[in-house]
C-alpha positions in Angstrom: 27.2 -54.7 31.4 27.8 -54.6 35.2 27.2 -51.4 37.0 28.0 -50.5 40.5 27.3 -47.2 42.3 30.7 -46.4 44.0 29.8 -43.5 46.2 26.5 -42.0 47.1 26.9 -38.2 47.7 23.4 -36.9 48.2 24.3 -33.3 47.9 21.8 -31.1 46.2 22.4 -31.8 42.5 25.2 -34.5 42.7 23.8 -37.9 44.0 26.1 -40.5 43.4 29.0 -41.8 41.2 28.9 -45.1 39.4 31.4 -47.4 37.2 30.0 -49.3 34.2 32.0 -52.3 33.0 31.3 -53.9 29.5 32.1 -57.6 29.1 34.9 -57.6 31.7 36.9 -55.5 28.9 36.2 -51.9 29.2 35.5 -49.9 32.4 33.9 -46.3 32.6 34.4 -44.4 35.9 33.1 -41.2 37.1 29.5 -41.6 35.7 27.5 -39.0 37.8 23.8 -39.3 38.9 22.5 -35.9 38.9 19.1 -34.5 40.2 17.9 -31.4 38.4 14.8 -29.6 37.9 14.0 -31.7 35.0 14.4 -34.8 37.0 17.2 -37.4 37.6 19.6 -38.3 35.2 23.1 -39.9 34.3 25.9 -37.8 33.2 29.0 -39.1 31.6 32.5 -38.4 33.0 33.8 -34.9 32.2 36.7 -32.7 32.6 36.5 -29.0 33.4 38.7 -26.8 30.9 41.0 -23.9 31.8 38.0 -21.7 30.8 35.8 -23.2 33.4 33.7 -25.1 30.9 33.2 -28.8 31.2 33.8 -31.1 28.4 32.8 -34.9 28.2 35.7 -37.3 28.2 33.6 -40.3 26.7 30.8 -40.0 24.3 28.0 -42.6 23.8 27.5 -42.7 19.8 23.8 -44.5 19.9 20.6 -43.4 21.4 20.3 -47.0 22.6 23.7 -47.3 24.6 23.0 -44.0 26.3 19.3 -45.1 27.3 20.9 -48.7 28.3 23.6 -47.0 30.6 21.1 -44.6 32.1 18.5 -47.4 32.8 21.1 -49.6 34.5 23.0 -46.9 36.4 19.6 -45.4 37.6 18.3 -48.8 38.6 21.3 -49.6 40.5 21.2 -46.1 42.2 17.7 -46.9 43.3 18.8 -50.3 44.6 21.6 -48.5 46.8 19.1 -46.1 48.1 16.7 -48.7 49.1 19.1 -50.6 50.8 20.4 -47.8 52.7 16.6 -46.8 53.7 16.2 -50.4 54.9 19.4 -50.1 57.1 17.9 -47.0 59.0 
């Protein structure tokens, strides 16, 4: 799996967007890095319904895959933050 942080936002809750590519065959875009009162986490892409409610557009079936994507997205995010700090 290849993970890339596509945009650093650094808003109050939304911190970044990421993509994940699996075996050069399947790409997930719109993965979000979110900072909440319970800590930083990775959220899968979602869409807002007419009711204002959000619904996910892709689902990770196993806990192992969710943990793997979260781990790799957060590692890429930390790396980008570290690079940005070094440039300042």
